[in-house]
N, C-alpha and C positions, 0 to 999 in steps of 0.2 A: 413724503415719498409715502406711496401705498401700491397696492395692487389687486386687482380684481377676485383672482383664483388663488390658491396654493399659498405655499409659506417661502419666505425668503431668509435666507443667514446671514444677520448683518456684522461686521464687523466692526467696531467705533469704538474708539478709546480704549485698545487692546481688553476690549469684552465683546462676549460673542452673544445675541441675542435672536429671537425667533420672529420676524416681522410675518405676523398673517394679515389674511384678507379679514377686511374690516378695522383695521388698524393704520396708524398714521406714524411713522418716522422723521424725525428732526434733528436736523444733523447740521453744528455750526460752520460759517465760513472757515476753512482753513482744516476744519478736521478731517485726518486722514480716515478712511472708510472704503468699504467696499460689502458688496451685495450680490449673493452667490444664490441661483436657486435652488432648493434641494429635492423638490420634486416636478411629475411632469405635467401636472397642473398650472405649475406656475406661470404665469399671464399676466399682459397688458397691464405695465408696470409706469408710474404715473410718477415724475418726479417735477419740483418747480426749482429752480435756483435763482435765489434772489441775489443783485449786486451788493455786494458789503456797504456802500454809499447809500443806498436806496434804501437798506435795512435801518438807517442811524436814526429815523426818524420814528422811530418805536424807541420808547424807553433811554431816550437821549444817548443811542446805542449800544447799551447795554443787551448783550441777548444772550437770556438766559432763560433757562425751563425746568419743574421740578424733574422730567422725566423726559427720555428721550423716542421711545416707543408712549405710543395716546391710543388708549384702548375706548374710543368716544365714536361712536355709530353715527351721531349728529354727526359732528366735523370731518369725518370722515365721509360721509355722503355729500357733504358742503364741499369739500375737496374734490372729488371726482367731478362735480358740479362745474366746479370752476376752472379746472382743467380740459372741458369740453367748452367753456365761455370761450377760453383764451385763444382755441382753435377756429372760433365762429369768428361770424363778421361784425362782428360788434364793435363799433371803433374806440381807438387807445386807452381815451380817458376813460369809457364805461368799461372797460378789462381792469386798468388800473386802477379803480374805485371798488369794484369785486375785489382783486389781491388785497387792500388796504383793508378792508370788511373781516376778510378773512384772517387774516393776520392779528388783527385786530383782538379778533374772537378768542385767539390761539393764547395772545397776550395774556388776556382776561381773566382765563379760564388756569392755564399752566407756567407762567411766570414766575422764577425765582421770589421769593421774598427777602424783605431786609438788603437789598439792595445799597444803602451805605455802608452795613458790615461788608460784601462782598465786594465795594469799590476800595474799600479801605484793606482789606486783605490785597486784593489783584496790584492797588500802586504800592503797598510791600516786596510784592512778588516781584514786581516790575526795577523796582529800586533796589533790589539786590543782585538782580539780572545785570544790570546797568555797573552795580558795583566790581565785580565777576569780570565785566568785557569792556570798560572803557577805555582799556590802555590799548584795543584793540580796533581795528576801522569798525565801527558799529552804526549803523543808521535807523533812521525812525522807523523805517520800512520793515526792517528786521525784527524791532521789538513787537511789531503790532504783530504780525506775522507768527512771533513766538508765542504770544498771549492770545490771538485767536478775536484780536479786536482790531477796528477801522484807525487807519492814521489820527483823523480830524478828534473821535473817541478818546483819543490815548493822549494828545494833547491836552483837551478841556481835562481828563478828568485828572489828568499828573499836576496842570496848573494849578487844579480846583484845591487839591489835599495839599500840594508841597509850595505850591506857591510859584513855583519856576517850571517853563517847560520842560521835553526831555532833555534836548538838547541845549538848553540852558545848565541845567543838569549836567550833563556830560562833560560841557565845559570846565563847570568849577570845580567839577573832579578832575580833570585833567591839568587847568592851572594850579590849582590848591599841590595836585604831585610833582610837577614842574619848580614850583616855591620850596616843595620838599629839597628835592635834586640838587637845586641849586645850591642851598644853604649846606649838602653834603658835598661841595668841589665838584661835582660833575658841572662840565662847561653847558655853556647854554643851548649850544646848537646838538648837545647828545640830547639835553633833557628834552627838546622838542623833539625829537623823532622818538624818544621813549613815550611820551605822553600821546603821540599820534597826530601831531601838529604836521600841517603839510609842507611846512616850512617856519622858520623863527618871526617873519612879519608876522604869521597868524599868533603865535605866540605872545609876542609884544604885543599886539594888538588888544589881547584880551587880557593879559597879563595886569597893564595899566587899567584896560576899564573896572577892574574886580578890584585891585589895591594899590590903585593912582600912582604909581609909581613901574617905571621902566623893568624889564627884568637885568638889565644891566647896572642900573639904578640901585634893586635892591641887593646885586651882588657886590658891587663899590661898596652898599653899608656894612655886609659881613666885615669886610676888611678893616673897618675902622675899631 
């Protein structure tokens, strides 16, 4: 985002910044934000919205920058030119090429460092989120929205770090909880509901996959 003249009050991540002319503002997908003109001279606001799936081609889907407000007159001018090019009669391929070149320049200069450390922390945060919510109805889209990353990047990252997809991890948590509940004399039907399985057949299916025994067989083994 940029503007030719004046100033904007930019509210982002519970912080307020002033975006001046000759500066760029970078906002991640799903980040809640607002931009308010604070003087009469504020005009000609330019914003480029990129699809979250399209942006995945950069840095394996990792969208991280060292700052939200970039004071770089060269990139600022290139951004305004890019916006003009987008509304020109150039072909779609030419326009996409220009967007890719511009985004690549921003990443090269302002991307966050130590992506591996960032990914480790991110996966740990996601894991903690799942641990707190797996007994409820939880979708992969819910998780990706919560952590401002794409669904496909979430799956790749989680599997790389833990060897399981988020869905497999959730199933493992639910099945192990069901096993614990059954061992505490909770009925299989009730355990199924408490672990957010849609019905007993789903619990039977995944229980047998993980433990090579059905819930009923496990229940009977406790009586012996």
